[in-house]
KEKE-3310 file (N, C-alpha, C; in steps of 0.2 Angstrom, whole numbers, plus 5000, padded with zeros to 4 digits):
npx = (5147:5154:5160:5157:5148:5137:5134:5130:5118:5110:5109:5101:5090:5085:5082:5072:5062:5060:5054:5043:5036:5035:5026:5015:5012:5008:4997:4989:4989:4990:4999:5005:5007:5017:5032:5049:5055:5045:5043:5056:5055:5044:5050:5059:5071:5085:5083:5094:5099:5090:5092:5104:5101:5092:5093:5085:5067:5062:5070:5067:5053:5055:5062:5052:5041:5048:5050:5037:5032:5032:5021:5014:5023:5021:5008:5009:5018:5009:5000:5009:5010:4998:4987:4983:4980:4993:4988:4976:4983:4990:4980:4975:4985:4981:4969:4972:4980:4972:4962:4971:4975:4963:4961:4972:4974:4983:4996:4995:4993:5005:5015:5011:5014:5028:5034:5033:5041:5046:5048:5055:5067:5074:5078:5091:5103:5106:5095:5085:5089:5088:5075:5070:5075:5069:5057:5060:5056:5042:5043:5050:5040:5030:5037:5040:5027:5024:5034:5031:5019:5024:5032:5023:5016:5006:5006:5012:5029:5038:5050:5052:5057:5052:5047:5044:5033:5024:5022:5012:4999:5002:5003:4990:4984:4990:4987:4973:4971:4977:4968:4956:4960:4960:4949:4932:4935:4933:4919:4914:4915:4906:4908:4905:4909:4923:4933:4928:4928:4941:4945:4939:4946:4959:4957:4954:4966:4975:4969:4972:4985:4985:4985:4982:4970:4958:4947:4930:4924:4911:4905:4902:4898:4906:4919:4917:4915:4928:4935:4929:4934:4947:4948:4943:4952:4965:4967:4960:4964)
npy = (4853:4856:4847:4855:4864:4856:4850:4862:4865:4854:4855:4867:4863:4853:4861:4869:4858:4855:4867:4868:4856:4859:4869:4863:4854:4862:4868:4857:4851:4862:4876:4876:4863:4859:4849:4846:4833:4826:4833:4831:4817:4816:4820:4811:4811:4812:4818:4826:4830:4839:4849:4854:4863:4872:4879:4878:4876:4889:4895:4889:4893:4907:4907:4901:4910:4921:4916:4914:4926:4931:4932:4942:4953:4954:4959:4972:4978:4979:4988:5000:5001:5005:5016:5030:5042:5047:5047:5038:5027:5024:5021:5010:5001:4998:4992:4981:4974:4970:4962:4952:4947:4941:4931:4923:4915:4906:4910:4922:4920:4913:4923:4933:4925:4923:4935:4938:4941:4929:4920:4927:4932:4920:4914:4913:4926:4927:4921:4930:4942:4938:4936:4949:4956:4950:4957:4969:4975:4978:4989:4998:5001:5007:5018:5025:5029:5038:5048:5052:5058:5069:5076:5080:5090:5086:5081:5087:5091:5086:5084:5071:5054:5044:5031:5033:5042:5034:5025:5026:5023:5009:5004:5005:4996:4984:4983:4982:4970:4961:4961:4957:4944:4938:4929:4933:4944:4958:4957:4956:4969:4975:4978:4975:4976:4976:4978:4987:4998:4999:5004:5017:5023:5023:5033:5044:5045:5049:5060:5068:5069:5079:5075:5077:5073:5078:5066:5065:5061:5058:5053:5038:5030:5035:5030:5017:5015:5018:5007:4997:5000:4998:4985:4980:4985:4983:4972:4961:4962)
npz = (4907:4923:4938:4949:4945:4941:4954:4960:4953:4956:4969:4970:4963:4972:4983:4978:4977:4990:4995:4987:4991:5004:5004:4999:5009:5019:5014:5014:5027:5036:5043:5056:5058:5050:5049:5050:5048:5043:5031:5025:5023:5014:5003:5000:5005:5017:5034:5038:5026:5022:5032:5027:5019:5025:5040:5051:5055:5055:5047:5035:5033:5032:5020:5011:5012:5006:4993:4988:4986:4973:4965:4971:4970:4956:4955:4961:4951:4941:4945:4945:4931:4928:4920:4928:4940:4952:4966:4964:4960:4972:4981:4974:4978:4991:4988:4980:4988:4998:4992:4987:4999:5004:4994:4994:5006:5012:5009:5015:5028:5031:5028:5038:5050:5048:5049:5063:5078:5085:5075:5064:5070:5073:5061:5049:5046:5032:5026:5030:5024:5010:5009:5011:5000:4990:4991:4988:4975:4977:4986:4978:4968:4976:4981:4969:4965:4975:4973:4960:4963:4971:4961:4952:4959:4967:4979:4995:4997:5010:5015:5020:5016:5002:5006:5019:5018:5013:5023:5032:5026:5023:5036:5040:5032:5034:5048:5048:5040:5049:5060:5053:5051:5063:5069:5072:5080:5075:5072:5085:5089:5082:5068:5052:5039:5036:5026:5017:5026:5028:5016:5015:5026:5021:5012:5020:5027:5016:5012:5023:5021:5012:4999:4983:4969:4982:4991:4992:5007:5010:5000:4997:4986:4976:4980:4980:4966:4962:4968:4961:4948:4949:4952:4940:4930:4934:4943:4937:4924)
capx = (5146:5159:5157:5155:5141:5132:5132:5126:5112:5107:5107:5095:5084:5083:5079:5065:5058:5059:5050:5036:5033:5033:5019:5009:5010:5005:4990:4985:4989:4991:5005:5008:5008:5023:5037:5055:5056:5039:5045:5061:5053:5040:5054:5063:5078:5086:5082:5100:5100:5085:5095:5110:5098:5088:5096:5079:5061:5061:5074:5063:5047:5057:5063:5046:5038:5051:5049:5030:5030:5033:5014:5013:5027:5018:5002:5011:5020:5003:4998:5014:5009:4991:4986:4979:4984:4997:4983:4973:4988:4992:4974:4975:4989:4977:4963:4975:4983:4966:4959:4976:4975:4957:4961:4977:4974:4989:5002:4994:4995:5013:5019:5010:5018:5035:5036:5033:5048:5048:5051:5060:5074:5077:5080:5097:5103:5106:5088:5081:5091:5086:5067:5069:5077:5063:5051:5062:5052:5036:5045:5051:5034:5027:5041:5039:5021:5025:5039:5028:5014:5027:5034:5017:5013:4999:5008:5017:5036:5039:5057:5052:5058:5046:5044:5042:5027:5020:5022:5005:4994:5004:5002:4983:4982:4993:4983:4966:4972:4978:4962:4952:4962:4958:4942:4927:4937:4929:4912:4912:4915:4900:4911:4903:4912:4930:4937:4925:4930:4948:4946:4937:4951:4965:4956:4955:4973:4978:4966:4976:4992:4984:4986:4977:4964:4955:4941:4924:4923:4904:4903:4903:4897:4912:4924:4915:4916:4935:4937:4927:4938:4954:4947:4943:4958:4972:4967:4957:4966)
capy = (4856:4853:4844:4860:4867:4851:4850:4868:4864:4848:4858:4872:4859:4850:4866:4870:4853:4856:4873:4866:4851:4862:4873:4858:4851:4868:4868:4851:4850:4868:4879:4874:4855:4857:4846:4845:4826:4824:4836:4827:4810:4816:4822:4805:4813:4811:4825:4829:4833:4845:4854:4857:4869:4876:4878:4877:4877:4896:4897:4886:4897:4913:4906:4900:4917:4925:4913:4914:4933:4933:4934:4949:4958:4956:4963:4979:4980:4981:4995:5005:5002:5007:5023:5033:5047:5044:5045:5032:5021:5023:5018:5004:4997:4995:4988:4975:4970:4968:4957:4947:4944:4936:4926:4919:4914:4902:4914:4928:4917:4912:4930:4935:4921:4923:4942:4938:4941:4923:4917:4931:4932:4913:4913:4915:4932:4926:4920:4936:4946:4936:4937:4956:4958:4948:4962:4976:4978:4981:4995:5003:5003:5012:5024:5028:5032:5044:5052:5055:5063:5075:5079:5083:5095:5083:5079:5091:5088:5087:5082:5064:5050:5041:5026:5036:5045:5028:5020:5026:5018:5002:5002:5004:4990:4978:4982:4979:4963:4957:4961:4953:4937:4936:4927:4935:4950:4964:4956:4958:4976:4978:4980:4970:4976:4979:4980:4994:5003:5000:5008:5023:5025:5025:5040:5049:5046:5052:5067:5071:5071:5084:5071:5079:5077:5075:5062:5067:5056:5056:5050:5031:5027:5036:5026:5010:5015:5018:5001:4992:5001:4995:4977:4978:4987:4981:4965:4956:4963)
capz = (4914:4927:4944:4954:4942:4942:4961:4962:4950:4959:4976:4968:4961:4978:4987:4975:4979:4997:4996:4984:4995:5011:5003:4998:5016:5023:5011:5016:5034:5040:5044:5062:5058:5046:5053:5046:5047:5038:5024:5022:5021:5009:4997:4999:5008:5025:5037:5038:5019:5022:5036:5024:5015:5030:5047:5056:5053:5054:5040:5029:5032:5029:5012:5008:5011:5000:4986:4986:4985:4966:4962:4975:4966:4949:4956:4962:4945:4936:4948:4943:4924:4927:4918:4933:4944:4958:4971:4963:4961:4979:4983:4971:4982:4996:4986:4977:4993:5002:4988:4987:5005:5004:4989:4995:5014:5015:5008:5019:5035:5031:5029:5045:5055:5047:5052:5070:5081:5086:5069:5061:5074:5073:5055:5048:5043:5025:5023:5031:5018:5004:5009:5011:4994:4985:4992:4986:4969:4980:4989:4973:4965:4980:4981:4963:4965:4979:4970:4955:4965:4973:4955:4949:4964:4970:4986:4997:4999:5017:5017:5021:5010:4999:5010:5025:5017:5012:5029:5036:5022:5024:5042:5040:5028:5038:5054:5047:5038:5055:5064:5050:5052:5070:5068:5077:5084:5072:5073:5092:5089:5078:5062:5048:5032:5037:5020:5015:5031:5027:5010:5017:5031:5017:5009:5026:5028:5010:5012:5028:5019:5007:4993:4978:4971:4988:4990:4996:5011:5011:4994:4997:4979:4972:4983:4977:4959:4961:4969:4955:4942:4950:4951:4932:4926:4937:4946:4933:4918)
cpx = (5151:5156:5154:5148:5136:5130:5128:5119:5107:5105:5101:5089:5081:5080:5072:5060:5056:5053:5043:5033:5031:5026:5014:5007:5006:4998:4986:4984:4989:4998:5008:5009:5014:5029:5043:5056:5051:5041:5050:5059:5048:5043:5059:5070:5079:5085:5088:5101:5096:5089:5102:5107:5095:5091:5091:5073:5059:5064:5070:5057:5049:5058:5057:5042:5041:5049:5041:5027:5030:5026:5012:5016:5024:5012:5004:5014:5015:5000:5003:5012:5002:4991:4981:4983:4988:4992:4979:4977:4990:4986:4973:4980:4985:4972:4966:4977:4977:4963:4964:4976:4969:4958:4967:4979:4981:4995:5001:4996:5002:5017:5018:5014:5026:5038:5035:5040:5051:5051:5056:5067:5077:5079:5087:5097:5103:5099:5084:5083:5088:5078:5066:5070:5072:5057:5053:5058:5046:5038:5047:5045:5031:5031:5041:5033:5021:5029:5035:5023:5018:5029:5029:5014:5007:5000:5013:5024:5037:5046:5058:5054:5052:5043:5041:5035:5022:5018:5015:5000:4996:5002:4994:4981:4984:4989:4976:4967:4973:4972:4957:4953:4961:4951:4937:4928:4933:4922:4910:4912:4910:4903:4909:4906:4919:4934:4934:4927:4937:4949:4944:4943:4957:4963:4956:4962:4976:4975:4970:4983:4991:4986:4981:4976:4961:4949:4936:4922:4916:4901:4905:4903:4903:4918:4923:4916:4924:4938:4935:4932:4945:4954:4947:4949:4965:4972:4965:4959:4971)
cpy = (4852:4851:4849:4863:4862:4850:4856:4867:4859:4851:4863:4868:4855:4855:4868:4865:4854:4861:4871:4861:4854:4866:4868:4855:4856:4868:4862:4850:4856:4870:4876:4867:4854:4855:4845:4838:4824:4827:4832:4820:4810:4818:4816:4807:4812:4818:4829:4833:4840:4851:4857:4863:4874:4874:4876:4878:4884:4898:4895:4891:4904:4912:4905:4906:4921:4922:4914:4922:4936:4936:4941:4954:4959:4960:4970:4982:4982:4987:5001:5006:5005:5015:5027:5038:5044:5042:5039:5026:5019:5019:5011:4999:4994:4990:4981:4971:4967:4962:4951:4943:4939:4930:4921:4918:4911:4906:4920:4926:4916:4918:4933:4932:4922:4930:4943:4938:4934:4919:4920:4931:4925:4910:4915:4922:4932:4925:4926:4941:4944:4937:4945:4958:4956:4953:4969:4979:4981:4988:5000:5005:5009:5019:5028:5032:5039:5050:5056:5060:5070:5079:5083:5089:5092:5081:5083:5088:5091:5086:5075:5060:5047:5036:5028:5039:5039:5023:5020:5022:5011:5000:5001:4998:4984:4977:4979:4972:4958:4956:4956:4945:4934:4935:4929:4942:4956:4963:4958:4965:4979:4980:4974:4970:4980:4981:4986:4999:5004:5005:5016:5027:5027:5032:5045:5050:5050:5059:5071:5073:5076:5081:5073:5073:5073:5071:5065:5061:5054:5053:5043:5028:5029:5032:5019:5010:5014:5011:4996:4993:4998:4988:4976:4979:4985:4973:4960:4957:4958)
cpz = (4919:4933:4948:4951:4943:4949:4963:4959:4954:4966:4975:4967:4968:4983:4984:4977:4986:4998:4993:4988:5002:5010:5002:5005:5020:5021:5014:5023:5039:5042:5051:5063:5054:5051:5048:5044:5042:5031:5021:5019:5015:5002:4996:5000:5015:5028:5037:5031:5019:5026:5033:5020:5020:5037:5052:5052:5051:5048:5034:5028:5030:5021:5008:5007:5006:4993:4984:4985:4978:4963:4965:4971:4959:4950:4957:4955:4940:4939:4945:4935:4923:4925:4922:4937:4950:4964:4970:4963:4968:4982:4981:4975:4988:4994:4983:4983:4997:4998:4988:4993:5006:5000:4990:5003:5016:5014:5014:5027:5036:5032:5036:5050:5054:5050:5059:5073:5083:5080:5065:5064:5074:5066:5054:5045:5035:5022:5024:5025:5012:5003:5008:5003:4989:4986:4989:4980:4972:4982:4984:4969:4970:4981:4975:4962:4969:4976:4964:4957:4968:4966:4952:4953:4967:4977:4989:4999:5006:5020:5019:5015:5008:5003:5016:5024:5016:5018:5032:5032:5023:5031:5043:5037:5032:5045:5053:5045:5044:5059:5060:5051:5059:5071:5074:5081:5081:5073:5080:5093:5085:5071:5057:5041:5033:5031:5017:5020:5030:5021:5011:5022:5027:5014:5014:5027:5022:5010:5018:5026:5013:5000:4988:4972:4977:4986:4994:5000:5012:5005:4993:4990:4975:4974:4980:4970:4958:4962:4963:4949:4943:4949:4943:4928:4928:4939:4941:4926:4915)
residu = (MET:GLY:THR:THR:GLU:ARG:LYS:GLN:ARG:GLU:PHE:GLU:GLN:ARG:GLU:ARG:LEU:PHE:LEU:GLU:LYS:ALA:GLU:ALA:LEU:ILE:ARG:ALA:GLU:GLY:LEU:MET:ASN:LEU:GLN:MET:THR:ARG:LEU:ALA:GLU:SER:CYS:ASP:TYR:ALA:THR:GLY:THR:LEU:TYR:GLN:HIS:PHE:SER:SER:LYS:GLU:ASP:LEU:LEU:VAL:ALA:LEU:ALA:GLY:ALA:SER:SER:GLU:CYS:HIS:VAL:GLY:MET:PHE:GLN:ARG:ILE:GLN:ALA:TRP:GLN:ALA:SER:PRO:ARG:ASP:ARG:MET:PHE:ALA:VAL:ALA:VAL:CYS:ASP:ALA:ASP:TYR:THR:LEU:LYS:ASN:PRO:VAL:HIS:THR:LYS:LEU:VAL:GLN:TYR:VAL:PHE:THR:GLN:ALA:VAL:TRP:GLU:ASN:ALA:SER:GLU:GLN:ARG:ARG:LYS:ALA:ALA:LEU:SER:GLN:CYS:ASP:PRO:ILE:GLY:GLU:VAL:VAL:SER:THR:ILE:VAL:ARG:ASP:ALA:ILE:ASP:ARG:GLY:GLU:LEU:PRO:ALA:THR:GLY:GLN:ARG:GLU:MET:GLU:LEU:ALA:LEU:GLY:PRO:TRP:CYS:LEU:CYS:GLU:GLY:MET:HIS:SER:LEU:ILE:ARG:THR:GLN:GLY:LEU:LEU:GLU:SER:CYS:GLY:ILE:GLU:LYS:PRO:GLN:GLN:LEU:LEU:PHE:ARG:GLN:VAL:HIS:ILE:TYR:LEU:ASN:GLY:MET:ASP:TRP:GLN:PRO:LEU:MET:ASP:LEU:ASN:ASP:ASN:LYS:ALA:ILE:ASP:ARG:LEU:VAL:GLU:ARG:ILE:ARG:ALA:GLU:VAL:ILE:GLU:SER)
# end
């Protein structure tokens, strides 16, 4: 191995160390308490060395959010492989994402924070592009589900692109997750089971798209059975 290759490998190993230690510090001390100086010291490197990898704390957080998305991507790929109708697979996206959010609060909080304007705009363009590219497989899974539904004649072709058609359910999920994470907000509105409410609202939206087969919105037991099936066959498989 030549000198250039060895230095590149050492650079990559050092960057992985920084990211792994940053995640550990966030878990132990909280996201808002992460400091670049403290991170560098915990890895036995000078702060200047850390800044050779990440131009700012925002740069580091964007890189960390992208690196931690691998499990999320794997979950979506299991949905794509699930032997079910396109509509059930689209609903599975909402169920799996909701369960993942509850089970991985550190990752969820990190991603929510990273995609705020204050953080995202202060990260380098290179880091933003890298983080977005790491999420590309998720977009491809969702687009494939929509395309499959149109090809089967189960979803009307409106001339919109696949991701445009999927944007509504995505917005519903992201909006509800944000409200759930704001402690006490939904409770103050008298909403005791926001996740169940989200699942019903996703079906309302899909019905509004005329995505077949339509769900009987008054049959809460059928919705619950579908959720449990998704958990058993996709999430826990």
